[in-house]
N, C-alpha and C positions, 0 to 999 in steps of 0.2 A: 571306435569300432573301427574294424578290418577294414582295407581298402579293396577291392575287386576290380577284376580282371578280363575281360573275355579274351583267348587266343585262338584265332583261325589259325588251321593247318595243324593241331595241338599234337595229333596221334605219332608223328616221328619226326627226325630229323630237328631242325631249329625249333618248330611248334612245342616238341618234348622237351627239350632242352630248356627252353623259356619256361615252358610250364612248371618244369620242378624246380627250377630258379625262383621262381614266386611265391611258389608255396612255401619253398623254406623258409624265405623272405616273409612269409606271415600272410600273403593274400590271401584271398579266397579267390578260385581260377574257373574260370567258366572254358570246358574244354570243346573246341568245335571241328567237326571233321565229320566225313561221310560215315565212316567205318567207327561203328560202334565198342566193338572190341578191343580196337586198336587205341581209343581212346579211354577204354576201361583200365586198359594196361598202362598206358603212361599214368595216369590217375593212381593207380596201384591201393585203390580203396581210400586214398587221404579225404578225413573229415571235410575239410574245404575246397574237395576238388567238385565239381557240377560239371558233369558229363553231359554234352548239348550236342545228338548226333545231329548230323543235318547237310545239307548241300549250299553252301555260301551264294551260288549262283543263281537260288531259287527264294525270287522275292518273297512269297508268304512261310515258307520254311527261316529265312533270317527274322522274320517279323515274330514269327512263333518262340526264336532261339533268346531273342532279347526279352519277350514278354516275360518267358520261364526264366531268366536272369533278373528283370527285377523283384518280381515276384518272390524271389528264394530271398535274395539280398536288401531287396528295396533301392537301390541306386548301382549304377556301374560308373566306375574311376578313369580307368582305362580300357581301350581295346588295341589289341596287338592285331592288325591288318596283314596276315602271313601266308594264307593259303595260296597256294598257285600251283600252277603246273607248264612245264617247257613241252616241247613236240622235238620230233624226230629232225636231226639236223637237215633241210635241204635246203635248195634255193627256192625262191618266190614261187618259180611258175612250178615245181615240182611236190609243194606244199599243198596237203588238201585244204578245201574246205573247211572242212570237217574239223581238222586241227586247227585253223585258223579262228574257227568259230567258238572252240570250248577253250581253249587261253585265251580268247579275248571277255568269255562269261566266267571263269573261274578270277583270273587274276584283275582283270578290270573291274567291269563290272560285279563281280564279288565285295571287291574292298569296296567301291561305290554301295552297295547295299548295305554292308556292315555299319561303314562309315555313317549310312543316313539314318539307321536305325539308333546310333551308337549317339550323334548329334541331337534327336530326337529324345532319348532318353536323358542327356547332359542337359540340356536347354531345360526341361520338365522340372528336374530332380531339386531338392534343397538341401544342403546350399546349391547351387547352380552351379555348370561347368564339369571338365574333365579332360583327359589327355589321348588321341589318340595318334596310336604309330604305324607308321605305314612301313612294309616291307619294301626296297625299291631295289636292290642288288644293283652293284658294278654293271650290269648290262642298262641303265637308267642313263648313264654316261657313254658305254662303247660295246658295241655289238662282238659279239662273238660270228663266226660264219655259219649261213645256215641259218640262222635265228630270229629272223622276221616277226613273228606274232610274239615269242615273249620279248625281245628287246624293245619293240612297238607299245607292249603294256605296260612294261615298266617305265619307258619314257613318259607315257599318261598317267602313270602313280606320282611320277613329281607335280604333273599339273594339278591335280585332284589333291596332292598333300599343301599344295600353296592354294589353293581355292575353298579348302578347309581352315586352313590359318587365318586367311583374311574374312572368310562368312564368321569363323566362331568367335571372334575378339568380342563383340559385344556379349557375349554368353560367359567368359571365362573356360572358352572352349579352346586349346591349343593342339595342334598338330605337328609332329614331327617326320623324319624319315631316316632310315636305317639303312644303307647299302652296304649290300654284303659280298665278300669276295672269295670266294672259296672256304668256306666254314666246311669242314670234314663232316658229312653225313652220308648216307645211303646212297643218295643220288649224286652226292660229288665223288666216289668213290672215284668213276673214271677217270678223273683228272690226274689221279695217283699212278694209272698205269699209262695215260698218254691221249690227247683230246688235240683235234684239229685246231691249226695255227692262222692268222693271217697271211701266212707269205705261202699254206698250201701244207706244210710238214707235220707229222703229227709229232708231240710232244708231252711228256708227264708236267704235271706242274704243280708247286707249292701249295699246299693247304694249311689251316688252322684249325686248333682245339674250338669245336661250335660252342663248347662253353663261354668263349670271350664274346661269343655273339648273345647269350643270354643274359650277363652279366651287364651289356653296355645298353639292352634292353629296359633293362631293371633301374640303370642310374637314369634313361631317360624318364621314366615312369614316378622316379622319387623325388624330382624335382616337383618346388612348388610351382603354382599356375602363375605365377609371375615369373618365369623365368621357362624355359625350353630351351632345347637342341634342335636347331631348326632341321638340318642336314648333319648326319653322322656316317664315317665311311669305316666298316672296320672288315680287313682283309688281311691275308697273308701277304707280306711285304715282298716276298718273291714273284708273286705269280706276274703272268703278263699285263698288266694294267695299267698302269703310267708307263708309256712308250707301245702301248699294246698296236700290234700295225706295224 
């Protein structure tokens, strides 16, 4: 039986690259995102792609997405919690409440809601168990200037990863986190032109091919449930992270 994975934020960037890698590896892939047209374009009509359009920050929508996946496949083997958004680079006092609330809703609450639904499915299915992979970002360790909403949620994802790892032990549900630095996507394109640094300067940063993220997630997913990559950092080695600031 083919393994199955649900990928959130699957329409573009890291999510799209990961979707394609898993389809090529023979997985059944559920593509989650708010834009059905973008998801359909990423799926490319692949017979093992299941488009599951919806907002991960809405509890009822998340329950519907996982119910549809279970109806189609009978089980969920892997969840890649990848959906996320940032906000304009601003100091905390200039950050709008609306931006803060929506970043938390998508990045943190959305990850919890999807993990919650996946955990329930993995606990109930036979054979029991599965794997949850959270996208943490190097911002789970070190912030960029003006990034309080995003950085706060990514630090919180680390706590979610650890809690899921602990709570999943009795049910063979494992959880790991991939922390990504400067993968070249549409969102990261400005890094090649110049972004604010901790010393107040504007400088271009090194980037890496997003395909390396996709293969790293695939490696994590392919491990048996008696092995786990708890945390992995995949980054452009010349980006300002080691020694940032």
